[in-house]
Steps between C-alpha positions, in 0.01 A plus 500: 500500500539126446241325286246289686561131450242272340351251744533142379295215643598138541166319519478150648224239522357376827279196536439579868599722791810290572647533150392863474700592810794298368487687167500842666774398744707390198472842337177512300358850463150355461316170500188381322271251670157348451206554733258221588324519161536621142877464458657342192630213716184338635702271729666795676282717724559709810280641774445870561672458837817359342505764227464775761796355691705499180400860425614615844833319463562632147415858586774509764743505208284709267448182301161445338241224483295442186199270487409288199133507403603399151244246384192538284189549709143384450216745566409320822861531624539873448332608829726269701807621309414864564434429869838326525673796334349737757625277781847493349502876458403544866807305620737714295603300194684711245347397169277248326600285202193429285410334173123553478415848374147455628641608838543852362122520474464418871516712814865454588693684770767748380766233467771499231436241229760297315412341165586130529711340231188285449359802312755430225674837524704468184449815291544873536131555424391255767724655766393854406136401544560348843690810606212724394230299677677530832758228549805591705721227356506253213660158535646437156459184295793263557577451133574867423843593371712782636419706188127455555532603865694810395226593253229460764697708750567777248126554444361449851559633851355207692719284726633190323556167672660202335578142597870426537499150647298181532267272311376606158155452350553374147185686394440870501388559859123515532466362149533130581186288479672163468430386855136607467459339157652166601370458851270783604755663733553866419836667539317833508310376805810381688450132414758429229577128466825582317444299182807678362712281731364175351663267250393530137559336165564729205345357184440598141302328225760227461537409867690576816783750480584513871371261765438547871667834564393798708469715193323796661710513816731799537815574692466743790565870460824653628573860403791556739720617212232732358414695817699810406349511151151475651579779746614722214185408307286646778385193691464585870370173646683169458278203572588149610243233417410229749199523731516122541869495588638420846707713736837363377424601142379843605793601718757364252344676200418828674849520653657442159306777328539737797877471474504536122278809500695665781821450304344668195366790708851605602591804293158517332191713555304209652428398858298227664139579581514400866720534807756281667789277410445125480748238605386159369754301700608295197630547144206487254523254212212470254623160384423351841122549514225395261529589133452332164815643352520872429415719203493873430191424287435771237643803681760531222298331229518146371818300502525363852380160616159525666347152508557215745367193312689238700312558824282761673665414830815627667789307350768676703859600435715274282775330699647248257475176301527152644842346438446174685204328662421179683206386710609703805661823385597723209805708416488822302747591225586826674497476881234728649448595863184332620379402844244265655148633459561661161225430248603384152304480175564329166316392188460125453514318168134589434571870542313515832630724777587289803638582841716352771694626802855467631536260795874524554827574322826309520781664308353537150231236553150646528258258667143592408159388623379374160732422213252350252490691172853636529763370259847597384485840332177608672491870580451565870343817640450623856165658587542491877818646647459377855758734654377813323132433569567414864677833543212669318244345732696609806569852376310788653524796261522823695400843376607807694446873450807713568454772760712761675445583867578832665495533879478850646421667828185689588445725796360214705617183327608343170367516143565226247452563128482211253540578128464230236646451152191666348550818707212428735550613856366391837567678829438389858589660831518382857522697823711397797689649791843588373752343733858503367638151447779377724675339203426733204686309229359164606150651516538654153608168351215318676237745373631482143520121504141474622370749245659303216306182585253461214436127534147394408428822308512588130780751560879500498686790657796592280603809694444645845571866577527564872468877542482502881756708686510289815367167620222445745392187680220333302352152564511252211121488500489874432751471214291221345187710543671790324611281209160333459329839508724640227449195280122509548503868410701419186251228407216748528682743272577224251135395500391859440752554218468157335468547122164376375354440158219731391189373324482640146196688369302299248400619154182333379501676163816360343425255215630144507741429210258251338128503419463122511614247759511122479483258792873568548406831665385289797171679563322274747261735685254773411710768669794422272269513200369838617855626542599421142173635361561820693834524322361456152512124435203390288539127441577290809534122520463346845794335675581134442406431863134574421491156338617594152563203271872520422519215249661642191593819687841637582589411861856633517731750334867464576835641394633146535511370144564127466610550140761749615606273786545212254692712251230492232374860517282588201695824458804292409468410133742209539322343795333162482122526468277266697184358354239738639307519716710447810328385817577422861345191659505472878505192723119482484505510118350849492607679183620858470557646155792737446491802275789736437449874471835592354408867455480540878748218566265303725359148517126451550343191653145394412277249677397223262 
């Protein structure tokens, strides 16, 4: 008997119904989307009606829909959150992504729970606890290495999900209080102002070391080359970040990872977690849609470039240096194929990222809209490939489930059986007066041609077995009726057999790994406090969002170490030592003090 294959999920973001459908059509096995409240992207919300439509579309393909209720909740918000969860459960969502453990003290429907990465799921002990209290899945911290993931997997049975692509939070997820400390906008409440994407000066006691750089801005994650290692480490859900991203980004990124995973699955004991084959209608290229440069982050430890200090924006793909320039046009050292409408970027003499667009091209002369700031030797990038993005906008990704049809005779008519790639079967019969056809071969071909018409459905017939012994006259309307009946019967069987996630039994006796919790535990409501007390925590500090004074307190912990980035790591005895303390000063002259925890290899940021 062959060994059952492990189901692997490609999980895509959806800011709305439109992008959710696009993600599933492009090959996503599941999507995550925010409801009208309580998601970690306050600006992105969706109605129950739209989410229900997305659920119905996804379930055709056995794809899943997960809802993000992953913000911290006040006591007065809990009833509304619970009511919303019941509504979502009633329309058939597959799971709930949460951050606030106070929800476990509420009357929730039997819906599978995923532990958001905002819970800072970074240790074996933490993941074991979440498994024991009833979570179905844990979304791992982004900064974990492959070795750390392997250790967690070896000592737990819970499903593991990890990010493989998209924007990175420089802080440990759920442990960033910088936006709250500087401007009163909480990342844990879906309101992050992204102070990590601002310009800073790095100073020590003697003055400025680095001026006006985006010192906390990171490259974007891209683990394309680490997918197989993650599969072998036991990860079963591969997540793309981007609930604010547009349709073009979604279909390009999802199509890329769908193709890469499918290639890896060949000859391995893995298979995709949903049905159907997707045809994107274009060749995916991650360089062509938004990114800040790519990094594999810490999946294989330190040693790769992770920061993007020049700009937090999309610079684009490098196309060449300027060889010649005048007031009308420029010429590149190495000719590059461009076309009118392409968007170009460059850094001016002040180090500022600037943009222009191509108006026309004559031989090697590139006539641009704005030429100010460009000089001989300037590096030119393209962040808008007009041809590629136009094709992307026009593309209509199609996802079809392979089926086999079998036509056979009954005593008083025909029977049509439809069997899909997941071994589901639908059968439909029609009765009619059997009158032998005048042109048997022509009739046979006509019936088969009509049965094969799947247009407008989610199916693709890859084989038709005609088991009839002779042909009878049958109107086209009857053939269509037979086909529609068989497909509807198959849909019913698929709906009945659709794999679903099962809510896990909760254990309220298991002790939490620590007896004391600081404000970094994000305990904002009384239910959350009750939860931790129930699990043995004695000393509990309220969340920062209760109005805690954060002056002099740690507001961020990050694996990004500016000393390491600058080549002056304290572990290197020969490195140059700055005159401590080091601080960051933002554009509003707000001061952040840096401390370096070399034992854990992290940088800590304190509000002055």
